[in-house]
Structure formats: structure tokens, C-alpha cells
C-alpha positions in Angstrom: 15.6 86.9 -79.7 16.2 83.8 -81.9 14.0 82.6 -85.1 11.9 79.5 -84.3 12.5 76.8 -87.2 10.9 73.3 -86.9 12.3 70.3 -88.3 10.1 67.4 -89.8 12.3 63.9 -89.9 14.5 65.1 -87.0 15.5 61.4 -86.1 16.6 60.1 -89.8 20.5 60.8 -90.2 19.7 64.1 -92.3 17.0 65.4 -89.5 19.4 64.6 -87.1 22.5 66.6 -88.8 19.8 69.5 -89.4 19.7 69.9 -85.5 22.9 69.1 -84.9 23.9 72.2 -87.2 21.0 74.8 -86.2 22.3 74.2 -82.3 25.2 76.2 -82.9 23.3 78.6 -85.2 23.4 82.2 -83.6 20.0 83.6 -85.0 17.4 80.5 -84.5 16.1 77.8 -82.4 14.8 74.7 -83.7 11.8 73.0 -83.2 11.0 69.7 -83.1 7.8 68.6 -84.7 6.4 64.9 -85.1 4.3 63.4 -88.1 4.2 60.0 -86.8 3.1 58.2 -84.2 5.9 55.7 -83.8 8.2 58.3 -81.7 10.9 57.0 -80.4 12.6 57.8 -77.0 15.2 60.9 -77.0 17.8 59.3 -75.2 20.0 62.5 -73.6 22.5 62.7 -71.3 21.2 64.3 -67.5 21.4 67.9 -68.0 21.5 68.2 -71.6 19.2 70.5 -73.5 16.2 68.9 -74.8 14.7 70.6 -77.6 10.8 71.5 -78.0 8.4 69.1 -79.9 5.3 70.0 -81.7 3.0 68.0 -83.6 3.4 68.6 -87.7 0.2 70.7 -88.3 -0.6 73.4 -89.8 -2.4 75.0 -86.6 0.9 74.3 -84.4 3.3 76.1 -87.4 1.1 79.0 -87.0 1.0 79.1 -83.4 4.6 78.9 -83.2 5.2 81.5 -86.0 7.5 79.3 -87.5 9.5 81.0 -90.1 10.7 77.8 -91.8 10.0 74.1 -91.8 12.3 71.6 -92.5 11.1 68.7 -94.5 14.0 65.9 -93.8 11.1 63.1 -95.2 10.6 60.7 -98.0 8.8 62.5 -100.9 5.4 61.4 -100.7 5.7 62.8 -96.9 6.9 66.0 -97.8 4.0 66.1 -101.1 1.6 65.4 -98.6 3.2 68.5 -95.8 4.2 71.0 -98.0 0.8 72.8 -98.8 0.0 73.1 -95.6 3.2 74.3 -94.4 3.0 77.0 -96.8 -0.5 78.1 -96.3 0.0 78.1 -92.7 2.9 81.0 -93.4 6.1 79.6 -93.2 8.5 78.9 -95.9 9.8 75.4 -96.8 13.5 73.5 -97.0 12.3 70.2 -98.2 15.8 67.5 -98.3 13.6 65.0 -100.5 13.3 64.5 -104.6 9.4 65.8 -104.1 10.3 69.0 -106.2 13.3 68.9 -108.0 13.0 67.8 -111.3 10.1 71.2 -112.8 7.1 68.6 -114.0 5.0 65.8 -112.8 6.2 64.1 -116.1 10.1 63.8 -115.2 9.2 62.7 -111.6 7.1 60.0 -112.4 9.6 58.8 -115.0 12.3 58.9 -112.6 10.6 58.4 -109.2 8.2 55.7 -111.2 5.5 57.2 -108.8 2.7 60.2 -109.4 2.9 63.3 -108.1 0.4 64.5 -105.9 1.3 68.3 -106.0 2.1 69.2 -109.3 1.3 73.1 -109.5 3.9 73.5 -106.6 6.8 72.6 -109.1 6.2 76.4 -110.7 7.0 78.1 -107.3 9.8 75.6 -106.1 13.1 76.8 -106.5 16.2 74.8 -106.6 18.4 75.2 -103.8 22.4 75.0 -105.1 23.3 78.7 -103.8 26.2 78.6 -106.3 23.7 78.7 -109.1 20.4 79.8 -107.7 21.0 82.0 -105.2 18.5 85.0 -106.0 15.6 82.7 -106.7 16.4 81.3 -103.4 15.9 84.5 -101.4 12.8 85.3 -103.0 11.2 81.6 -102.7 8.7 80.2 -99.8 9.7 76.4 -101.2 13.2 75.8 -101.4 14.0 72.1 -103.0 17.5 71.0 -101.6 19.3 69.3 -104.3 20.2 65.4 -104.5 23.7 64.9 -102.7 25.2 63.4 -106.2 24.2 66.0 -108.5 25.4 68.7 -105.7 29.0 67.3 -106.5 28.8 66.7 -110.0 26.8 70.4 -111.0 29.5 72.0 -109.2 32.5 69.9 -111.0 30.9 69.7 -114.5 29.1 72.8 -115.1 31.8 75.8 -115.4 33.6 73.8 -117.7 30.3 73.3 -119.8 29.4 76.5 -119.6 33.2 77.9 -120.7 32.5 75.4 -123.9 35.8 73.4 -122.2 34.4 69.7 -122.4 33.9 68.0 -125.8 31.1 66.7 -125.1 30.7 64.5 -127.9 33.2 62.4 -126.1 30.6 62.1 -123.5 31.0 62.7 -119.8 31.2 59.5 -117.1 30.5 60.2 -113.4 31.6 57.5 -110.9 30.0 58.2 -107.5 31.0 56.5 -104.4 28.7 57.0 -101.2 28.7 56.6 -97.7 25.8 54.5 -96.1 24.4 57.0 -94.6 22.9 58.6 -98.1 20.6 55.3 -97.8 18.8 57.2 -95.2 17.8 55.4 -91.6 15.5 53.1 -92.6 16.6 50.0 -91.7 17.1 47.4 -94.7 18.9 44.0 -95.4 21.3 46.0 -98.4 22.8 48.7 -95.8 23.0 46.1 -93.1 26.0 45.7 -91.2 27.2 42.3 -92.7 25.9 43.5 -96.1 28.2 46.3 -96.3 31.1 46.0 -94.3 34.3 44.8 -96.6 31.7 45.3 -99.3 31.8 47.6 -102.3 28.2 47.6 -104.6 27.0 49.3 -107.5 23.1 50.5 -108.3 20.8 51.9 -109.6 23.3 52.0 -113.4 22.3 54.5 -115.7 18.5 55.5 -114.1 19.4 56.8 -110.9 16.8 59.4 -110.0 19.7 62.0 -109.3 20.8 61.9 -113.1 17.7 64.2 -114.0 19.2 66.7 -111.6 22.5 67.2 -113.0 21.4 67.4 -116.5 18.9 70.2 -115.7 22.1 72.3 -114.1 24.7 71.3 -116.0 23.3 72.1 -119.4 24.1 68.4 -120.4 21.7 66.0 -122.8 20.8 62.8 -121.2 23.2 60.6 -123.9 26.3 62.9 -123.0 26.4 61.8 -119.5 26.7 58.2 -117.7 26.2 58.2 -114.0 27.0 55.1 -111.7 26.5 55.5 -108.1 28.5 53.0 -105.7 28.0 52.2 -101.8 31.2 51.8 -99.8 31.4 51.0 -96.1 31.9 54.1 -94.2 29.4 56.3 -92.5 29.2 59.9 -94.4 30.6 61.2 -97.4 30.9 61.1 -101.2 33.6 61.2 -104.1 33.1 61.5 -107.4 35.5 60.5 -110.2 34.5 62.7 -113.4 36.0 61.2 -116.4 35.8 63.8 -119.4 37.5 64.9 -123.0 38.9 68.4 -123.1 38.5 70.9 -126.3 41.8 71.7 -128.2 44.5 73.6 -126.8 42.8 73.3 -123.2 45.2 72.9 -120.1 45.1 72.0 -116.6 45.7 75.8 -115.8 43.4 76.8 -117.7 40.8 74.5 -116.2 42.0 75.9 -112.8 41.4 79.3 -113.5 37.8 78.6 -114.8 37.1 77.1 -111.5 38.5 79.7 -109.6 36.7 82.7 -111.9 33.4 80.9 -111.6 33.8 80.3 -107.7 35.2 83.8 -106.8 34.0 84.4 -103.3 32.2 81.4 -103.0 32.4 80.3 -99.6 31.7 76.9 -100.0 33.4 75.7 -102.9 37.2 75.0 -102.4 39.6 74.3 -105.9 42.8 72.5 -105.2 46.0 73.1 -107.0 46.1 71.5 -110.4 47.2 67.6 -110.0 46.1 67.6 -106.3 42.6 66.1 -105.6 40.4 65.8 -102.8 39.5 63.2 -100.3 36.7 62.3 -98.3 38.7 63.3 -94.7 38.9 66.3 -96.1 35.1 67.4 -96.3 33.4 65.4 -93.6 31.3 67.3 -91.3 31.7 70.4 -93.3 29.4 72.4 -95.7 32.5 72.2 -98.6 32.4 70.8 -101.9 36.1 70.3 -103.0 37.3 69.9 -106.6 40.6 69.0 -108.2 41.6 68.2 -111.4 44.2 66.1 -113.4 44.5 67.2 -117.3 46.5 65.7 -120.0 46.9 68.1 -123.0 48.5 65.5 -125.2 45.7 62.8 -125.4 43.1 65.5 -124.2 41.8 63.1 -121.2 40.4 65.2 -117.8 39.7 63.7 -114.5 37.9 65.7 -112.2 37.6 64.4 -108.3 34.7 66.5 -106.4 34.5 65.3 -102.8 31.3 66.4 -100.2 29.7 65.2 -97.2 26.3 63.9 -98.2 24.9 65.1 -94.7 26.8 68.5 -94.9 26.5 70.3 -98.5 24.9 66.9 -99.8 22.1 67.3 -97.4 21.8 69.4 -94.1 24.5 71.7 -94.6 23.1 72.9 -97.9 19.8 72.9 -95.8 21.0 75.4 -94.2 22.4 77.5 -96.0 19.0 77.7 -98.0 17.8 78.9 -94.8 19.8 81.9 -94.2 19.5 82.9 -97.6 15.6 82.8 -97.0 15.8 84.7 -93.7 18.7 87.3 -94.7 21.2 85.7 -92.6 25.1 85.4 -93.5 25.5 82.7 -95.6 28.2 80.8 -93.6 26.1 81.3 -90.2 26.0 77.8 -88.4 28.3 76.1 -91.4 31.5 77.3 -90.5 
């Protein structure tokens, strides 16, 4: 017997990645959930398995006894659907930013919209397992982190927590993402002719993912500068993070700090000192790879963190959270 789990938004890039991962998960059966009328045709080869599709209603969730529903939907859709899904007895893993920022005031500041379900902030667990594992296990609602903050927090927090960074000098995070991070909805900015042979920056200083880094790393806003850049590839995020170290810091002590912090963590990989990851190392995986180069003479340090924005940055991490919610091995379906 397997457990049935629902996927809303299964035609988007993150939703389709969820279907792909859950198809190889030994403990669950994915059920596709329609939430809008403009349903596209499901095109598959002859003989290929087709997943059951049900309407996205509380009655259908209760009838199917869905243990978890994934919401790969825009924030406003997640806000609309979440209360009914919880009432129907399902747990929810939301891949949007609807419940990440802990208050309606923060949401309005960074998302420029009113929040329609502020009462749910108090029970939404932030879904970064390396930091929030125990709270995730007991939650009904898990807010999957943004892709940029996942890499940034995993790279920055251990060094801030250990007091190894000179915070007065600030931290600069330069993030580069593949086009799938913008979602599947057609737009001029992400069309082929705009993206190919191009490289563009966007949302400078006011990207909506910035507060997630501040919340989890322990940094203040004035200590952290973030730039997001679109590169002409389909998937992957590479962040180059610049900082000043404290007196006496060495590259070896930085590596030791990461290894101690992430001992036993299945999805964080640390490189030898002076060796840094690239996107080929993490694409189509749930890994976050971290490498560091540090110069003690000038106290300048550079961290390179790489993830797949559809893997550890979205669907892979969502399945990691589902495994925690349902008591399955955390790596199931992901390794």
C-alpha cells in the first residue's frame, strides 16, 4: 500500500518536477489536482502510465484521503486553497511565498499585496530541513523556501552563527538563475529571443527573497546586499557570496565549520578549501554544494553555493519536507 498525495499546479515547471520525483518514490502515489478550467492536454507516449486527476476541492481531498497536498501555485492561489485543504484533513507543502515571511506586514512590504490568510502564519513551518527539521515534522503547513534563499542560508548561516564573518563589512550575494525559476507562464522577459545570448539583472536590492535570508541567517538588512541575475540556461542557481572574515580566520577553519554544522546532512556537500562547485554538479539533484576560497592576509572570502532551482530550490526540497511530515526516510525518492 502506498500513500496518496496531491499536486496542484502540476503543469508548471516545479509541479512537473514534483510529478517526476514522486513517480520514483516507493511510498507514495501522486494524484494530479485540477484547479482551473484551461486544462491542457496530457501528452504522453502510447502505453505510458497516466496519473489519476481529480478536482482541487476539499471534498475530493477528503474522499481520496490525501495525506499531503503540494501547492506549486502562485501565492494568491496558495492562500485561497490552503484553508480548505487543511480543513479536509490534508497536510500542505506550499511552494509559493505565501507563508514564508511570518507576518502579513512583511508579506505586504516585499510582495506588494495584502495577505488574505494571516492567521495561518502562526502554524506555517519554514521548510528548510537543515535548520527546521523538528518543527517541520509536527506541522500541518510547510512553507517551502525560495530557491535563492535556500542556497544563501545554507552558505551563510554557519559562518554567522560561529561569528566568523566581520558583519560590519557587509555581505554581498550575487545570485544567477536559470530561466525555469521564473515559472512557465509566458512573458516577454523570459522568451527565447530575450534570454538567449543575454545576461540580465533584476529586482536589485528589493528582491522578495531577501527577507528569507535575513530571517534565517541572523543578518540585518543593512548587512546584506543581494542581486539576482537571469542566465540563458534552463535550470540551476549559482551564488557567489563575498564577505570579510574576522581576525585569525583561515580557510581550513571555514571548511571545518561547515563540516561540523552539516555533519550527517544528506543533501549538503562541502568541497575542499579553494575548490568550488559548478551547476553541472547539482542539476537534477537535491544537493546544495558549497565551496570557499579565503585569503587570511586581506580577510577576503568568497563562498560559491550551487543548487538546482527545481530540485533543492523547489520540488526536491518539497519532497524532502513531505518525507519528514509522513515519517519516511528523508532521502526517499531523492537519491
